[in-house]
C-alpha positions as CSV (number, residue, x, y, z in Angstrom):
1,M,-149.3,-49.9,239.4
2,S,-147.8,-50.9,236.0
3,L,-144.1,-51.4,235.7
4,Y,-144.2,-50.0,232.2
5,Y,-145.1,-46.9,230.3
6,E,-147.9,-47.1,227.7
7,P,-146.5,-49.4,224.9
8,L,-145.6,-48.2,221.5
9,V,-147.5,-50.3,219.0
10,Y,-146.8,-51.1,215.3
11,T,-148.8,-53.4,213.0
12,V,-146.7,-54.8,210.2
13,P,-148.2,-54.0,206.8
14,E,-148.2,-56.4,203.8
15,K,-145.3,-54.6,202.1
16,E,-143.1,-55.3,205.1
17,D,-143.8,-59.0,205.3
18,G,-140.5,-60.8,206.0
19,F,-138.7,-57.8,207.4
20,Y,-136.3,-58.3,210.3
21,L,-137.7,-57.2,213.6
22,K,-134.6,-55.0,214.1
23,T,-135.5,-53.2,210.9
24,I,-139.0,-52.5,212.0
25,L,-137.9,-51.2,215.4
26,Q,-135.2,-48.9,214.0
27,N,-136.6,-47.8,210.7
28,R,-140.3,-47.8,211.2
29,M,-140.7,-47.3,215.0
30,N,-137.6,-45.0,215.1
31,I,-136.2,-46.7,218.2
32,S,-132.6,-45.5,218.8
33,R,-129.7,-47.9,219.2
34,K,-129.3,-46.8,222.8
35,L,-132.9,-47.4,223.7
36,L,-132.9,-50.7,221.7
37,S,-130.0,-51.9,223.9
38,R,-132.0,-51.2,227.0
39,L,-135.2,-52.8,225.7
40,K,-133.4,-56.1,224.9
41,L,-132.6,-56.4,228.6
42,T,-136.2,-55.8,229.7
43,E,-138.4,-58.9,230.1
44,Q,-141.4,-57.5,228.1
45,G,-139.4,-54.8,226.3
46,I,-140.0,-56.1,222.8
47,T,-142.8,-58.4,221.9
48,V,-144.5,-59.7,218.7
49,N,-148.1,-60.7,219.1
50,G,-147.6,-60.7,222.9
51,E,-144.5,-62.9,222.9
52,R,-141.0,-61.8,223.6
53,K,-138.8,-62.1,220.5
54,Y,-135.1,-61.6,219.5
55,I,-134.7,-58.7,217.2
56,S,-133.0,-61.0,214.6
57,V,-136.4,-62.8,213.8
58,R,-138.5,-62.0,210.8
59,V,-142.0,-60.6,211.1
60,H,-145.0,-61.1,208.9
61,A,-147.9,-59.0,207.7
62,G,-150.4,-58.4,210.5
63,D,-147.9,-59.0,213.3
64,V,-148.3,-56.6,216.2
65,V,-145.0,-55.3,217.5
66,E,-145.0,-53.7,220.9
67,V,-142.3,-51.8,222.7
68,R,-142.6,-51.3,226.5
69,M,-140.2,-49.1,228.5
70,L,-139.8,-49.6,232.2
71,Q,-141.2,-46.7,234.3
72,E,-138.6,-44.6,236.0
73,E,-138.8,-42.2,238.9
74,S,-137.1,-38.9,239.6
75,D,-135.8,-40.0,243.0
76,D,-133.7,-36.8,243.3
77,I,-136.6,-34.4,242.9
78,L,-138.8,-33.6,245.9
79,P,-142.5,-33.6,245.0
80,Q,-144.0,-30.2,245.9
81,P,-147.5,-28.8,245.3
82,L,-147.1,-25.9,242.9
83,P,-149.5,-24.2,240.5
84,L,-149.1,-25.5,236.9
85,D,-150.6,-24.1,233.8
86,I,-151.1,-27.2,231.6
87,L,-151.5,-26.6,227.9
88,Y,-151.6,-30.2,226.8
89,E,-151.2,-33.7,228.2
90,D,-151.4,-37.3,227.0
91,E,-149.8,-40.5,228.0
92,H,-146.6,-39.5,226.2
93,L,-146.2,-35.7,226.7
94,L,-146.9,-32.8,229.0
95,V,-146.8,-29.2,227.8
96,V,-146.9,-26.4,230.3
97,N,-146.9,-22.6,230.3
98,K,-144.0,-22.0,232.6
99,A,-144.3,-19.0,234.9
100,A,-141.6,-16.3,234.9
101,G,-139.3,-16.7,237.8
102,M,-139.5,-20.5,238.0
103,I,-136.4,-22.6,237.4
104,V,-137.0,-25.6,235.2
105,H,-134.9,-28.2,237.0
106,P,-133.4,-28.2,240.6
107,T,-129.8,-27.0,240.6
108,H,-127.2,-26.3,243.3
109,G,-128.9,-24.0,245.8
110,H,-132.3,-24.3,244.2
111,Y,-133.8,-27.7,245.3
112,V,-137.4,-26.7,245.6
113,N,-140.0,-24.4,243.9
114,T,-138.8,-25.5,240.5
115,L,-141.0,-26.7,237.6
116,A,-139.7,-30.2,238.2
117,N,-140.9,-30.2,241.8
118,G,-144.4,-29.2,240.8
119,V,-144.6,-31.7,237.9
120,V,-143.4,-34.6,239.9
121,Y,-145.9,-33.9,242.6
122,Y,-148.7,-33.6,240.0
123,W,-147.8,-37.0,238.5
124,R,-147.5,-38.6,242.0
125,Q,-151.0,-37.4,242.8
126,Q,-152.1,-39.5,239.7
127,G,-150.2,-42.5,240.8
128,K,-147.6,-42.0,238.1
129,T,-143.8,-42.3,238.4
130,Y,-142.6,-40.6,235.3
131,R,-139.1,-39.3,235.2
132,F,-138.9,-35.6,234.7
133,R,-137.5,-35.1,231.2
134,P,-137.8,-31.5,229.8
135,I,-137.2,-31.6,226.1
136,H,-135.8,-28.1,226.1
137,R,-135.1,-25.3,228.6
138,L,-136.3,-21.8,229.3
139,D,-134.3,-19.3,231.4
140,Q,-135.6,-18.7,234.9
141,E,-137.1,-15.3,234.0
142,T,-138.5,-16.4,230.6
143,S,-142.1,-17.5,230.6
144,G,-144.0,-19.7,228.1
145,A,-144.5,-23.0,226.5
146,L,-142.2,-25.9,227.5
147,A,-142.5,-29.6,226.6
148,I,-141.8,-32.5,229.0
149,A,-141.4,-36.1,227.8
150,K,-142.9,-38.9,229.8
151,N,-140.5,-41.6,228.4
152,P,-137.1,-41.8,226.8
153,F,-138.5,-42.5,223.3
154,V,-140.5,-39.3,223.2
155,H,-137.6,-37.3,224.5
156,Q,-135.3,-38.7,221.9
157,Q,-137.7,-38.2,219.0
158,V,-138.5,-34.5,219.8
159,S,-134.9,-33.8,220.5
160,E,-134.0,-35.1,217.1
161,Q,-136.6,-32.8,215.6
162,M,-135.1,-29.9,217.3
163,Q,-131.6,-30.7,216.0
164,A,-133.1,-31.0,212.5
165,H,-134.8,-27.5,212.9
166,Q,-138.2,-29.1,212.6
167,V,-139.6,-27.7,215.9
168,K,-141.5,-24.4,215.8
169,K,-140.4,-22.1,218.6
170,E,-141.6,-18.5,218.6
171,Y,-141.1,-15.8,221.2
172,I,-142.5,-12.4,222.0
173,A,-140.1,-9.8,223.5
174,L,-140.2,-6.2,224.4
175,V,-137.0,-4.4,223.6
176,H,-135.5,-1.0,224.1
177,G,-135.6,1.5,221.3
178,L,-137.1,1.4,217.8
179,L,-135.9,-1.2,215.4
180,P,-135.2,0.5,212.0
181,I,-136.6,-2.3,209.8
182,D,-139.7,-4.5,210.1
183,E,-137.9,-7.8,210.0
184,G,-134.5,-9.3,209.9
185,T,-132.0,-12.0,210.7
186,I,-129.2,-12.0,213.2
187,N,-126.5,-14.5,212.2
188,E,-123.7,-14.1,214.8
189,P,-121.8,-16.8,216.6
190,I,-122.1,-17.0,220.4
191,D,-119.8,-18.3,223.2
192,R,-119.0,-17.8,226.8
193,D,-117.5,-14.6,228.0
194,P,-113.9,-15.4,229.0
195,G,-114.3,-13.0,232.0
196,D,-117.6,-14.5,233.2
197,P,-118.7,-18.1,232.5
198,H,-122.3,-17.2,233.2
199,V,-122.4,-14.6,230.4
200,R,-122.6,-15.2,226.7
201,I,-121.2,-12.9,224.0
202,V,-121.1,-12.5,220.3
203,T,-117.6,-13.6,219.1
204,P,-116.1,-14.8,215.8
205,S,-114.8,-17.9,217.5
206,G,-118.2,-18.8,218.9
207,Y,-120.8,-21.4,217.9
208,P,-123.2,-20.7,215.1
209,A,-126.4,-18.9,216.2
210,V,-129.2,-17.6,214.0
211,T,-132.2,-15.5,215.2
212,H,-135.0,-14.2,213.0
213,Y,-137.2,-11.4,214.1
214,K,-140.3,-9.4,213.0
215,V,-141.6,-6.2,214.5
216,E,-145.1,-6.7,216.0
217,R,-145.6,-3.1,217.3
218,R,-143.6,0.0,217.8
219,F,-144.0,2.3,220.9
220,R,-142.4,5.6,221.5
221,E,-139.3,4.2,223.1
222,A,-139.6,0.4,222.8
223,T,-140.6,-2.3,220.3
224,M,-142.5,-5.5,220.6
225,V,-140.9,-8.2,218.4
226,R,-141.7,-11.8,217.5
227,L,-138.6,-14.0,217.3
228,W,-137.9,-17.5,216.1
229,L,-134.6,-19.5,216.3
230,E,-132.7,-21.8,214.0
231,T,-130.3,-22.6,216.8
232,G,-130.7,-22.9,220.6
233,R,-127.7,-21.3,222.2
234,T,-127.8,-20.3,225.9
235,H,-129.3,-16.7,226.2
236,Q,-129.4,-16.5,222.4
237,I,-132.2,-14.0,222.0
238,R,-130.9,-11.8,224.8
239,V,-127.4,-11.8,223.5
240,H,-128.4,-11.1,219.9
241,M,-130.8,-8.3,220.7
242,K,-128.2,-6.6,222.8
243,H,-125.7,-7.1,220.0
244,I,-127.9,-5.1,217.5
245,G,-128.4,-2.4,220.1
246,H,-131.9,-3.3,221.3
247,P,-131.6,-5.3,224.6
248,L,-134.7,-6.8,226.2
249,L,-136.6,-4.6,228.7
250,G,-135.8,-5.7,232.2
251,D,-132.7,-7.7,231.3
252,K,-130.3,-7.3,234.2
253,L,-127.5,-9.3,232.5
254,Y,-127.5,-8.0,229.0
255,Q,-128.0,-4.2,229.0
256,L,-126.5,-1.2,227.2
257,E,-125.4,1.8,229.1
258,Q,-127.7,4.2,227.3
259,F,-130.7,2.3,228.6
260,V,-129.7,2.4,232.3
261,P,-131.2,5.2,234.3
262,A,-128.6,7.4,235.9
263,D,-130.3,7.3,239.3
264,S,-130.9,3.5,239.3
265,E,-128.7,0.6,240.3
266,S,-131.1,-2.0,239.0
267,C,-129.8,-1.8,235.4
268,I,-133.2,-2.7,234.0
269,G,-133.6,0.5,231.9
270,A,-136.1,3.4,232.2
271,A,-138.8,1.8,230.1
272,A,-138.7,-1.4,232.1
273,A,-138.6,0.5,235.3
274,A,-141.7,2.5,234.3
275,C,-143.5,-0.8,233.6
276,G,-142.6,-2.2,236.9
277,L,-141.0,-5.3,235.3
278,E,-139.0,-7.5,237.6
279,R,-137.6,-9.8,234.9
280,H,-136.5,-9.6,231.3
281,A,-139.4,-9.2,228.8
282,L,-139.3,-12.5,227.0
283,H,-142.1,-15.1,226.5
284,A,-142.1,-18.4,224.6
285,C,-145.5,-17.9,222.9
286,T,-145.6,-20.8,220.4
287,L,-144.3,-24.4,220.4
288,G,-145.0,-26.9,217.7
289,F,-143.7,-30.3,216.6
290,T,-144.7,-33.7,215.1
291,H,-146.0,-35.9,217.9
292,P,-143.6,-38.9,218.1
293,V,-146.4,-41.5,218.5
294,T,-149.4,-40.2,216.5
295,K,-147.1,-38.5,213.8
296,Q,-149.5,-35.6,213.8
297,W,-148.4,-32.0,213.9
298,I,-149.3,-30.4,217.3
299,E,-148.9,-26.8,218.2
300,F,-149.4,-24.9,221.4
301,N,-149.9,-21.2,222.2
302,A,-149.1,-19.8,225.6
303,A,-151.0,-16.5,226.3
304,M,-149.0,-13.4,227.1
305,P,-148.5,-13.2,230.8
306,A,-150.0,-10.4,232.8
307,D,-146.8,-8.5,233.6
308,L,-145.9,-8.2,229.9
309,E,-149.5,-7.3,229.0
310,R,-149.4,-4.5,231.6
311,C,-146.0,-3.3,230.3
312,A,-147.3,-3.2,226.6
313,A,-150.4,-1.3,227.7
314,L,-148.3,1.3,229.6
315,L,-146.0,1.8,226.7
316,H,-149.0,2.3,224.4
317,S,-150.4,4.9,226.8
318,L,-147.1,6.9,226.6
319,D,-147.2,7.1,222.8
């Protein structure tokens, strides 16, 4: 088994003849300072034409610069055979369609049956020891597309794209009530609820949060909407939709009194109860970004899960 991940390779073009190796690494291969510091301590971390070099040397046209990162293991994650819906995989990335109800990473009290357990097992079966690095998170009840980096470089690169708002993330949601306009933007700051650290609220003193939405379909008592985010605050879509008076169907945490059945203690709302939903109706349907290695735009679509399809069909039948 190799000690290293697949190398990142760059061939120096004529116009960069005489550049310092450090310049190539940072400005052409986009290696961060933190990763560069680690690579300098690795025996075969940085090579030019197969030979280890100091980053202060100059390179010449035609030189092949290679960067090798040591493989890492997720020693704290128990490998566990779990079903995975894989949308895409190469030597750098894994993109899955996460099931509703599955936690992404083990937490206190939830050490098994997480996406991490299943992914680590899947990799071990292939003889791979990648460290589990989710590039972003989805709530336990939210289903849909989620990207996992296989090395620190890819994680850094896609994370930077997210911070620069260069990642396409779209969601489909079923919400209570009928939205009065076909599309709009919710620009309201979000922060923790002082009375409950697990809950988020809209508050003037919060962090900037921007959600765009477009109506996909109106039912008699509910609406299907497509949403995309400029920011990635915890529970952002759920908080914003509640704020404008249209909370997600099935959302037990962010609900409005008028949508709670008088004879129900579940707080999921009449429409959600009729659908038999056991979770909030939110699905990450589209994920797209520039591949850190190939530099090509890649985009993935996660099909609507069966429970939300059934719910939409039932709502349609009630029209």
